[in-house]
N, C-alpha and C positions, 0 to 999 in steps of 0.2 A: 367596426372591424379595424384590425392593426396590421399593416404590412411593414416588415422590417428585414432588411437584407435577404429577400426572397422567400420569406416565410409569412404566413398569414394566421392571425388569430381572430376568432370571433369573441368580441368582448361582452361580458354580462354587465348590464348597468347596475345590478343590484350589489356589486362589490367592487372595491378598489383595486388596482394593480400596481405593483412596485416595479421599477425599471432600474437596472444598474449591473455592475459586474459581479455582485454577490450570486453564487450559485443557487441561492434560495430565493432570489427574486422571482417574481412571475414572468417578467421579460428579462431574460439575461442578455446583455449586450457586451460581446467579447471584444473590448477595446480598452487600452490602458488610459485613454483620454476621458472615458466616462467613469464617474465615481463609483464607489462600491455600493452605495444606496443613492442613486442620482436623483430620481423623480418618482411622483406618484401620479397615476392617471385615475380619475374617477368621473362618474356621471353626475351632473347636477343642472338644474334649471333647463333641461332639454339640450344640453351640450356636454361634450366631453371637456374636462378640465385637466390641465397639467400643473402639477405643483412641484417646484423645485425644492429639493430637501437639503439645501445647503451645499451643493456639489461645488468641486473645485473649479472646473471650467465654465460653469453656468449652463443654463437651458435657454434656447432660443426658439421662440414660437413666432411664425409669420415674419422672420427677420428681425424681431425685437427681443432684446434680452429680458429675461424674467428677473425680479428682484430675488434676493435670497434671505429668507424664504419668500416665495410669491406664488400667485396662482393666475393662470391665464385661461380663457376660453379658446379652444383650438377647433372645435367642430370639424367639418370636412376641409381641413387645412394641413399644411406641412409643418413638421417639427423637427428641429435639428437638435439631437440630444446633447451635443457637446458645444458646437459653435457653427456659424453659418458656413465658414470656409471649409468645414469638415463634413459637410452634407454628404459627400460621396460615400462616406463610410458609415455614417450614422443617420442616414436619411430614413424617416418613417412617416407614414401617412395614417391619420386617424379619421374615422367617420362614424356617423351615427349608426346604430345597430341595423343590420340589414341581413338578408337570407345569405348563407354561405356562397362564396363565389363558385361559379361552375368550373373555372380552371384553377386547379390546384398546382402550387410550385412543385417542381421536380425534386424528389427526395435526394438528399446527398448519399454518395456511395459510403460504404462502410469505411473505406480508407480515408476519405475525406472527413467523415465524423470523428474518426480516431485521432487525426491530426488536430482538428478543432478541440476536441475534448482534452487532449494532452496539453496543448498550449493553455487552454483555460485553467486547467487544474495546476499546472506548473506556476501559472501567474497567481493563482489564489494562494498557493503554498508560500511563494516568494514574497508575497505582501504581508505575511504573518510573521513578524520578527520573533515573536515568543516562541512559535513553533520551531523556527529554524534554530534558535538558541538551544532549545530542548533537544532538537535532533542531534546536535553536536555534543551536547553534554551527556546525554544518556549512554552512548558507547564508551565514553571515557571511564565511567564507574566500573564496569566489569573488567575493563583492560587494566586499570589500576589495582582492583581487588586481586587479580590473578598474580600481580607482581609481589604481594606479600607472602605468598606461600613459600615457606623456606626449603630451598633445595640447592645444593651445590652443582648439581649436574643438569639443570635445565630440563630439556626434553631428550636427553641422551642417557645411555646406559651408565650405571655405576660400576666401574671396573672392579670394585671390591664386593659387589653384591647387587642388590636391586635398587630401583628408584621408583618408589611407590607414588611420589609426588608428581610424576610426570602425567599419570592418568587424572590426577585431581586438577592439574592445570588445564588440561583439555576439556574436562567436565565444566569447570567454570566458565571458560571461553564459549562453550557450546550453550550454556544456559543464558550467558549475556546476549549472544546473537539471537537466540530463540526469543527472549523477551522483547528485543528491539524490533525484530521482524513483526511479531504477532501484535505488539502494542501499535505499530504504525498503522495497521489496517483493520483492527477489530471493531472500529466505529464507523468506518468510511461508508459502508453501504446502508446501514440502518439509519444513519442520520440525514441521508439524502433520499430516503425511501419516497417521500412524498413527491419530491421533485422527478425522481425516476419514473414513477407511475404515470405522472402527467406527460412527461417527454416521450416515454415509450409509446403512449396512445397517439402522439403526433408524429411517430416515425423514427425515433431514436433506436439505433441498433444496439441490442444487448450486448453482443460481442465486442462492439467498438467501445461502449461504456465500460465494460470490465477490463478490456485490454488497456484503456487509458489508465485505470488505477494500478494494474499490474506493472505498466511500464514506469510510471512516475514513482510509485512506492517501491518498486524493485531497485530502481537506481539509488534511491535514498537508503534502502536497507543494505545494499552491497557497500555503499560508501561507509555506513556505519560499521559493518564487518571489518572493512580494511582498517579503520581507526582502532577497533578493539585489537586486531592482530598486530598492528604496528606498535602499540604500546606494550602489549604482552610480550612479544618477541624481541624487542629492543633490548631487554635485560636479561634474556635467557640463552643459554647455550643450546644450539640446535644441531640436529645431525649434519654431517659434512655434506651430504647429498640426499636428494629424494629419489623416488622411483622414476618419475617422469621429468619432473622440473627441479630446479633448486629447492632445497628443503623449506626454505622460508616462504617461498611463493606457493609451494604445494600444499603447506600447512594452511596458508591464508585461504587458498582456493577451497580447501576442505571445510573450514570453519565458516567462511563467508557463505558458501552454498546452502547452509542451513537457514540463512536469513530469508531468502526468497521463499523456501518451503514453509517456513513459520509464518510468513507474511500471507501465504495462500490459506493456511489454516485460520488465520486471523479473518480472512474474508468469509470463509465458511461460518465462522462464529457470527460474523456480522450479518450474514444472509439468513441465519437461523432465529435470531432473537427478534422481539417486537420493539424493544426500546434500547437506547443506548446504555442505560443503567444495567441491563442484563448481561452486557458483554464482559464486565469485570469478573464475576464468578467464573465463567467459562474460561476466561484468559488465564486467571490464577490456577485453575485446575489443570489446564494444559501445561502451564510452565512448571508446576510441582511435579507432575508425572514424569516429565523428560529425564531428570537426573536418575530416577530409579532404575530405569531399563537401559542404561548405557553400557552396563557390564563393568563399570569402574567400582561401583559400591559393593557388589556381590557378584557372584557367578551367575550369569544369564544363559550361557550355552550349556547344552546338555541338561537343561532344566525343563522337563515337559510342562506345557501349558505357559510358563513364564517366557520361554524362548519364543513361542509363537506370538505372544502379545508384544514382545519387544520388537519383532520384525515390522510391526505397524508404527513404531515410534521413530520419527526422523532423528531424534537425538542418538539412537542406537547407530544408525548408519553415518552420522557425522563423526561421532567418536572412533567409529570403525575405520572410515577412510583416513583420518588423521593418525589413528593408531597404527595403520598399515605403514604409513610414512616413517613413524618413529620407531617400528617394530615393538609396539607396546606389549606384545605377548612375552617378550623376552626382557623388556625393560622393567616391567613390574614382576613381582614375585607371583609364581603360579598359585592359583586358589588351593590346589591340592599339593602340599609339599611332597607327599609320598608318591605323586604321579606327576613329575615335573614336565612330562610330555603332553599333558592335557591341556593344550592351549586353545584360546578362542580362535576358531577358524577365520572369523571376520577381521581379526587383526593380524593376519599373516602378512609379513613383509614381502609382497609380490605385486607386480603391476596389474596382474589380472584381478586380484582381489581388491585393490584400490579402485580400479575402473568399475567393478561390480558394485561396490559400496556407493560410489558417486552417482551411478545410473539409478540406482534404486532410491537414493535420496531425492534426486530430481524427479523420478516417477511419481513419488508420493506428492510433490508439489502439483504435478500435472493432473493426477487424480483428483486433488482438491480443487482445481480450476474447473474440471468437469462438474464436479458436485456443486459448486458455486452457480454455474449457468443453470443447472436444474433447479436449484432453490430459488433463484431469482424469478423463475417463471411464476412462482406462487403469487408474486406481487404485481403481475401484469394483467391488463385486460384479457378476458378469455380469447378474444379473436386474435391476440398477438402471441399466444403460447404456442410457438412452433420453433 
C-alpha cells in the first residue's frame, strides 16, 4: 500500500509503478523538485523495491541516498522522493500488500482539485519549451498573412467605392484564430484518457478536470488571438471609433472570442475520438468549413438551408461581430447590385447587433462545454456516471 500526500493506493505486486511529475506516471507527484520521471516501484524478493531513474535531486530511502541509477529495498519503510529535508512535502510510506484500509482519506473539494490540476497542467506546459515556442510562432503566421492582402483602406470604407478586401482580412484572421484554438485542445482529452479513467475511479471531479483544461488552454488561446490582432491591425487603417470600445480593441475582442469557442470545439473532437491520430481529419474538416459560411465568400443571408447551417458555425458570428464594428455591409459591395438595400442583417452597424453576435458566439462555446461533459461520461466507470 502507498500513502502519499493524504492519498492511498493499493499496489499490485504483478506490475511496476512509475513515480514523477509526468501526468502519465502511475503516481503523479505535483512538486517541481521531483523529476519528470523520478523513480520506479516494483515488487521483488518479497519486498517493494524503489529504483531511481536518474532524477535531478535524487531519491532517499531510509535516510540514505540511492545511486543513480540504483535500487533499494524499502519494504515497510519511509521513502523521501526528493531529499530528506523535503520529507514534509514528498513523504510517502510503502508497505507489503494488505487489505484496503478501513479509513479512507477525505476527498478534495472540486475547487481544491481545480487549483491543483490547473497548477499541474501549467507546470507541464511551462516545462515543454518546444510547445511554448510553437504556441508563439503559430499565431504569427496568420497575422503576417493578413498583412499581404492589398488594400489602401484597411478595414474602412473606400470613399470612391467599396472595399472588398476588408471582408477578406477579417476572414483570414478568423480562420487563424480558429486553427490556433482548435489545435491547442484537439488532442488534450484523448491523450490522457487512460489517466483520466484511473483517476476518475479514485475520486477525480469531472468538472474540475475539464475546467483546468479550459482555464489553461483558454488563456493560451486568448494570448494567441491578441498576437494575431496586434500584427494584423498594426499596418491597417481602422475605423475611427467602435460601437462600444475603441475600434482596435473592439475588433480584437471580436476576433479573439472565436479562439475559446474553437478551443471548445477541439475538446469535443478530443472527447469523440478513440486515438490521437483520429483528431486530425476532424480538425481539418472543422477548419475548412468555417470560411464557407462566414458570408464573405458568397451571400449567406436569405439563402434557405444555407443560412440555417451558417447559424451553427462560430465563424459566421465572429465575422458578424467584427463586421458590425466596421460596418461591413456598406464597406463591401452588396451581393445584388440591383438591390443595394439588401444587406446582411448580422453585419448591421449597431450596438445591439454586435452584442447579439458576441453572445451567440460565446453560447456556442458553452454548448460545446456541456457536450464535452456528456461525452466524457462514456469513459468513466459506470458508478461514476452522474
